[in-house]
C-alpha positions in Angstrom: -7.1 -2.2 -17.1 -6.8 1.0 -15.3 -5.1 4.2 -17.0 -1.8 5.8 -16.4 -3.6 8.7 -14.6 -5.8 6.3 -12.6 -2.7 4.3 -11.5 -0.9 7.6 -10.7 -3.8 8.8 -8.5 -3.8 5.3 -6.7 -3.1 5.6 -2.9 0.6 3.8 -2.7 0.2 3.3 1.3 -2.5 3.9 3.7 0.0 5.0 6.3 1.1 8.2 4.4 -2.1 8.9 2.3 0.4 9.6 -0.7 -0.6 8.8 -4.2 1.7 6.8 -6.9 2.5 10.2 -8.2 3.4 11.5 -5.3 5.9 8.5 -4.4 7.5 9.0 -7.8 8.2 12.8 -7.6 9.5 12.5 -3.8 11.8 9.4 -5.2 12.9 11.7 -8.2 13.6 14.7 -5.8 15.7 12.8 -3.2 19.1 11.3 -3.3 18.5 9.4 -0.1 18.7 5.7 0.1 15.5 3.6 -0.4 14.9 3.0 3.4 15.2 6.8 4.2 13.3 7.9 1.2 10.4 5.4 2.0 9.8 7.1 5.0 9.1 10.4 3.2 6.3 8.5 1.3 4.8 6.2 4.1 5.7 8.2 7.2 6.1 4.8 8.9 8.3 1.8 9.5 5.9 -0.9 8.4 6.7 -3.0 5.1 2.9 -3.2 3.9 3.6 -1.6 0.6 7.4 -2.6 0.3 7.2 -4.4 -3.1 5.5 -1.7 -4.8 7.4 1.3 -3.3 10.8 -0.5 -4.0 10.1 -1.1 -7.6 9.1 2.6 -8.0 12.0 3.8 -6.2 14.0 1.5 -8.7 12.0 2.9 -11.6 12.6 6.4 -10.5 16.4 5.9 -10.5 16.3 4.4 -13.9 13.9 6.8 -15.2 11.4 4.6 -16.9 8.1 3.7 -15.1 5.8 0.6 -15.7 2.7 1.7 -14.7 0.9 -1.8 -15.5 3.4 -3.4 -12.9 3.0 -0.8 -10.4 -0.8 -1.4 -10.5 -0.1 -5.3 -10.3 2.0 -4.8 -7.1 -0.6 -2.6 -5.4 -3.4 -5.2 -6.5 -1.3 -8.0 -5.0 -0.9 -6.2 -1.9 -4.6 -5.5 -1.8 -5.6 -9.1 -2.6 -3.4 -10.3 0.1 -4.7 -7.9 2.8 -8.2 -8.9 1.7 -7.4 -12.7 2.4 -6.0 -12.1 5.8 -9.0 -10.3 6.6 -11.3 -13.0 5.6 -9.3 -15.7 7.5 -9.4 -13.6 10.6 -13.5 -13.2 10.1 -14.1 -16.8 9.5 -11.7 -17.8 12.3 -9.5 -19.9 10.1 
């Protein structure tokens, strides 16, 4: 299981090249609604990292962070992307 520091250093979205720590800081420093605050992190309109970012946004609002859950959501996204790529390669 990754440490808190490793999770904070993990890239939250490839689009914006920001870490989990960057996302937390941005969400804590803004009063914007999620959709607009998300663009500050991702710099795009894609939904590839929606689950993890939405949960971090909620955690920032509540002031309590569950790093294991953040890591799990990022891993789920990565697993799904890997599965999709494998299907494309095998022609299924």
